[in-house]
C-alpha positions in Angstrom: 4.5 -32.7 -200.8 6.8 -32.0 -197.9 5.2 -29.9 -195.2 7.1 -27.2 -193.3 6.8 -29.4 -190.2 8.3 -32.4 -192.0 11.2 -30.4 -193.2 11.9 -29.0 -189.7 11.8 -32.5 -188.2 14.1 -33.9 -190.8 16.6 -31.1 -190.3 16.7 -31.7 -186.6 17.3 -35.4 -187.1 20.1 -34.7 -189.6 21.7 -32.2 -187.3 21.6 -34.7 -184.4 23.1 -37.5 -186.6 26.0 -35.3 -187.8 26.8 -33.7 -184.4 30.0 -35.0 -182.8 29.4 -37.3 -179.9 29.6 -35.8 -176.4 33.2 -36.3 -175.3 34.4 -37.3 -171.9 37.0 -35.3 -170.2 40.0 -34.7 -172.6 43.2 -36.6 -171.8 46.7 -35.2 -172.1 49.4 -37.3 -173.8 51.5 -37.3 -170.6 51.5 -36.2 -167.0 54.6 -34.5 -165.7 55.3 -35.1 -162.0 57.8 -33.1 -160.1 59.6 -34.7 -157.1 62.5 -33.8 -154.8 65.4 -35.9 -153.6 64.1 -38.2 -151.0 60.6 -39.4 -150.0 59.3 -42.7 -151.4 59.2 -41.5 -155.0 62.2 -43.6 -156.2 60.4 -46.7 -155.0 57.1 -45.6 -156.6 59.0 -45.1 -159.9 60.6 -48.5 -159.6 57.3 -50.2 -159.0 55.8 -48.5 -162.1 52.5 -48.1 -160.2 51.5 -44.8 -161.8 52.6 -45.9 -165.2 50.4 -49.0 -164.9 47.4 -46.8 -163.7 47.6 -44.3 -166.6 48.8 -46.4 -169.5 45.3 -47.9 -170.2 44.2 -44.3 -170.6 46.9 -43.7 -173.2 48.8 -41.3 -170.9 52.5 -41.5 -170.3 54.0 -40.5 -166.9 57.1 -38.3 -166.9 59.1 -37.7 -163.7 61.1 -34.5 -163.2 63.5 -34.0 -160.3 64.1 -30.8 -158.4 66.5 -29.9 -155.5 63.8 -28.3 -153.4 60.3 -26.9 -153.5 60.3 -23.3 -154.8 61.7 -24.2 -158.3 59.3 -27.1 -158.5 56.3 -24.8 -157.9 57.6 -22.3 -160.4 57.7 -25.1 -163.0 54.1 -25.9 -162.2 53.2 -22.2 -162.4 54.7 -21.8 -165.9 53.1 -25.1 -167.1 56.2 -27.2 -167.5 55.1 -29.6 -164.7 51.6 -30.6 -163.9 51.7 -32.1 -160.4 54.3 -32.2 -157.6 55.1 -32.7 -153.9 56.5 -30.0 -151.6 56.7 -28.9 -148.0 54.5 -26.3 -146.3 56.2 -23.1 -147.2 56.7 -23.1 -151.0 53.0 -22.9 -151.7 52.7 -19.9 -149.5 55.4 -18.0 -151.4 54.0 -19.2 -154.7 50.4 -18.1 -153.8 51.7 -14.7 -152.6 53.4 -14.3 -155.9 50.3 -15.0 -157.9 51.2 -18.5 -159.0 48.5 -20.6 -160.6 48.6 -23.6 -158.3 46.1 -25.6 -156.2 46.6 -27.7 -153.1 45.1 -31.1 -154.0 46.2 -33.4 -151.1 48.3 -33.5 -147.9 50.6 -35.6 -145.9 50.4 -35.0 -142.2 54.0 -35.3 -140.9 55.1 -36.4 -137.4 57.7 -33.6 -137.5 60.8 -35.8 -137.3 62.3 -35.3 -140.7 63.4 -31.6 -140.5 65.4 -29.8 -137.8 67.7 -27.0 -136.9 71.2 -28.4 -136.4 74.5 -27.1 -135.2 78.1 -28.5 -135.3 78.9 -31.1 -132.7 81.2 -28.8 -130.7 79.0 -25.7 -131.0 78.2 -23.7 -127.9 74.6 -23.3 -129.1 72.4 -25.5 -126.9 68.9 -24.0 -127.4 66.9 -22.0 -129.8 67.5 -18.9 -127.7 71.2 -19.3 -128.4 70.7 -18.5 -132.1 70.6 -14.9 -131.3 73.4 -13.1 -133.2 74.2 -16.2 -135.1 74.4 -16.9 -138.9 71.8 -19.5 -139.8 71.5 -21.3 -143.2 68.1 -22.2 -144.8 66.6 -22.6 -148.2 64.5 -19.5 -148.9 60.9 -20.2 -149.4 61.3 -23.8 -148.3 59.7 -25.7 -145.3 63.0 -25.2 -143.5 62.5 -21.4 -143.8 59.2 -21.8 -141.9 60.8 -24.0 -139.3 63.4 -21.3 -138.7 60.8 -18.5 -138.5 58.6 -20.6 -136.1 61.6 -21.5 -134.0 62.7 -17.9 -133.5 59.1 -17.0 -132.7 58.9 -19.8 -130.0 62.3 -18.6 -128.5 61.1 -15.0 -128.3 63.6 -13.9 -131.0 63.0 -11.6 -133.9 64.0 -12.3 -137.4 66.4 -9.4 -137.1 68.1 -11.2 -134.1 69.9 -13.6 -136.5 71.9 -13.2 -139.6 69.9 -15.1 -142.3 72.0 -17.1 -144.8 69.6 -18.2 -147.6 71.4 -21.1 -149.3 70.2 -24.0 -151.5 70.9 -27.4 -149.8 74.1 -28.2 -151.7 75.6 -24.8 -150.9 74.4 -25.0 -147.3 76.0 -28.4 -146.9 79.4 -27.0 -147.9 78.9 -23.9 -145.6 78.0 -26.1 -142.6 81.0 -28.4 -143.1 83.4 -25.4 -143.4 81.9 -23.6 -140.4 80.7 -20.7 -142.5 77.3 -20.8 -140.7 76.6 -21.4 -137.1 73.4 -23.4 -137.6 71.3 -24.9 -140.4 67.6 -25.4 -140.8 67.3 -28.4 -143.1 65.2 -31.5 -144.0 66.1 -35.2 -144.7 68.1 -36.7 -146.3 70.5 -33.8 -145.8 69.6 -33.8 -142.1 70.4 -37.5 -141.7 73.6 -37.1 -143.6 74.7 -34.2 -141.3 73.9 -36.3 -138.2 75.8 -39.3 -139.4 78.7 -37.8 -141.3 79.3 -34.6 -139.3 77.9 -35.6 -135.9 75.6 -32.6 -136.1 73.4 -31.9 -133.1 69.7 -31.2 -133.3 68.5 -28.3 -131.2 64.9 -28.5 -132.5 62.9 -30.8 -134.7 59.8 -29.6 -136.5 57.6 -31.4 -133.8 59.2 -29.3 -131.1 58.0 -26.1 -132.7 54.9 -26.6 -134.8 52.8 -29.2 -136.6 54.2 -29.6 -140.2 52.5 -30.8 -143.3 53.5 -31.6 -146.8 51.4 -31.2 -149.9 50.7 -32.5 -153.4 50.2 -29.5 -155.6 48.8 -29.2 -159.2 48.6 -26.4 -161.7 45.3 -24.5 -161.7 44.8 -25.2 -165.4 45.5 -28.9 -165.0 43.0 -29.2 -162.1 40.3 -27.4 -164.0 40.8 -29.3 -167.2 41.5 -32.8 -165.7 39.8 -33.1 -162.3 39.3 -36.9 -162.6 43.1 -37.3 -163.4 44.0 -35.3 -160.3 41.8 -37.6 -158.2 43.4 -40.6 -159.9 46.9 -39.2 -159.1 45.9 -38.6 -155.5 44.4 -42.1 -155.2 47.6 -43.7 -156.7 49.9 -41.9 -154.4 47.6 -42.7 -151.4 47.8 -46.4 -152.3 51.6 -46.2 -152.6 51.7 -44.4 -149.3 49.9 -47.2 -147.5 52.4 -49.7 -149.1 55.4 -47.6 -148.1 54.3 -47.5 -144.5 55.0 -51.2 -144.2 57.9 -51.5 -146.6 60.6 -49.2 -145.2 63.4 -51.4 -146.3 62.3 -51.4 -150.0 61.7 -47.6 -149.9 65.2 -47.0 -148.4 66.9 -49.3 -150.9 65.2 -47.7 -153.9 66.0 -44.2 -152.7 69.7 -45.0 -152.0 70.1 -46.5 -155.4 68.4 -43.6 -157.2 70.2 -40.8 -155.3 73.5 -42.3 -154.3 72.9 -41.3 -150.7 74.4 -43.6 -148.1 71.9 -46.3 -147.2 72.4 -45.7 -143.5 71.3 -42.1 -143.8 68.4 -43.0 -146.1 67.2 -45.7 -143.7 67.2 -43.2 -140.8 65.2 -40.8 -142.9 62.7 -43.4 -144.1 62.2 -44.9 -140.6 61.1 -41.5 -139.2 58.9 -40.5 -142.2 55.1 -40.8 -142.8 53.6 -41.3 -146.3 49.8 -41.4 -145.9 48.1 -39.1 -148.3 44.9 -37.4 -147.2 42.5 -34.6 -148.3 43.1 -31.2 -146.9 40.8 -31.0 -143.9 40.0 -28.0 -141.6 43.0 -28.8 -139.3 45.5 -28.9 -142.2 44.1 -25.8 -143.8 44.2 -23.9 -140.4 47.8 -25.0 -139.8 48.8 -23.9 -143.3 47.1 -20.6 -142.8 49.2 -20.1 -139.7 52.3 -20.5 -141.8 51.1 -17.9 -144.3 50.2 -15.5 -141.5 53.6 -15.9 -139.9 55.4 -14.9 -143.1 53.0 -12.1 -143.8 53.5 -10.6 -140.3 57.3 -10.5 -140.9 56.9 -9.0 -144.4 58.6 -12.0 -145.9 55.9 -12.4 -148.6 54.6 -9.5 -150.7 51.0 -9.8 -149.4 48.8 -11.8 -147.0 47.2 -14.9 -148.6 44.1 -16.9 -147.8 45.1 -20.6 -148.1 41.5 -21.9 -148.6 41.2 -19.9 -151.8 43.4 -22.4 -153.6 42.4 -25.6 -151.9 40.9 -28.1 -154.3 38.4 -30.5 -152.7 39.3 -34.2 -153.1 36.9 -36.8 -152.0 38.6 -40.2 -152.0 36.7 -42.8 -153.9 34.7 -40.3 -155.9 
């Protein structure tokens, strides 16, 4: 005769046997990575490094190109891109707008790949000479921050210039036609303007502030797949180390992928840095200064606390 204790024990054993096994972190069918024209991404894509890293997990890698940072981050916010690379300003505007994004890694720039330029015969010689001038920039981009920081350093107010918010392609045309007096822009557009238009640099990033760039992921993606975010960071960090000593290959791949003149691309690549690192206190502090600068001028709807959306990455973990 079965006792009550026997029945209970048997039921527990049966429940354990029928229960589904504990699952490891779920995996998506693909990871969608947003990039911009430039950088070392064409070389990374040619080398198939990320594809090789994720294929054993049954995950495909899809690359999606954007002209600049703000639309890339909007794509991450709405869930059509999972992971991407942008300059310092787009995440500030995105966070202020309530976007669901996270900083997951950083690239500390030397400040040589973005500048404010003027036509070769322009009377503008210094940042102070921008007063009363029409200046092009991409709204919400790292070039926007460079312009704001440059005016601040020169003792000028935002109202002292005529802002001309233009996407890079439109700004290129405006600069060539003389419709703007100056242009705050990044490479490879900067290198092209220097080589093709003999544009003069009146200030590089390094002359004004310490710039950084960032790898950004969607909040939901980070929370659901933290190990994949760490793997993405590690993959790009490894490629960054490779790129530091393979400038010729990086330039060749970028020129082939974008159609940009190899001389301009080589100039860009030779003054770039690619090493991927976690966001440390220095980077976070610098990025908070960017946020505070825009909040002070009322260029974002509300102040933001950068550390609120920093995801902690420990390399090798």
